[in-house]
N, C-alpha and C positions, 0 to 999 in steps of 0.2 A: 504494500500500500504506500502511496506517495506521502511525503512530508511537506507541510506548508507552514510558513511562519507569518504571523500577522501582528499588527499593532492595533490595539483597541482605540477607536476614535473617541470613546467616552472617558476612559480613565488612563490611557497611555500604556497599559500593560502589553508587553511583547510576549507572545506565546506561540508554541508549535503544536500542530495537530497532525495526526496520521489518519487520513481519510481519502475517499475517492473524490475526484474532481467534481462530480455531480452533487456531492454533499457539502461543498464548501459553504454555501449559503446558510446552512443549518448550524455552522460552528458558532459557539458563543464564547465570550471572554470568561476565563476561569475565575477572574477576580470580581467582575461586576455583572456578569451574565448578559452583556450587551452583544447584539449581532452586528453592530456597526464596527467595521474593521477595514484596514488597508493592508495589502500584501507587502511583506518585507522581503527583499531579495538580498541574499548574502553573496559576497565575493567567493568564488571557488578557485583555488589554485590549479594551475595546469602546467603541463610539460611542453617546452618549446625546444626543438632540435637538440635533444639530449640534456638540456639544462632544466632547472626549475624556475618558474616565474609565477606571476600572479596576474589577475586581470587589470591591475593598475601598474603595469611594468614601466610606463613612462619612456619606453624606447622610441626610436625613430625609424621603425621598420616599415610603417605604412600598412601593416597587415591587420590592425585592429583599431577600434575606435579610441583606445587609450593612447595611441601614438599621435604625435603632432609634428 
């Protein structure tokens, strides 16, 4: 089952749920029981040409949106 992280628009609590995509609307904040939420996206490290990098590499390769 996929993992989704949300931030409650009512109280600011950040929480993670394990559910199907079709059930996201039913998810409630564990702190205040509100269904008002916004999705939180986490940075995920990835490997580039044998080295380790992250989504905020700051390089100048032109291969991702993080490069300038």
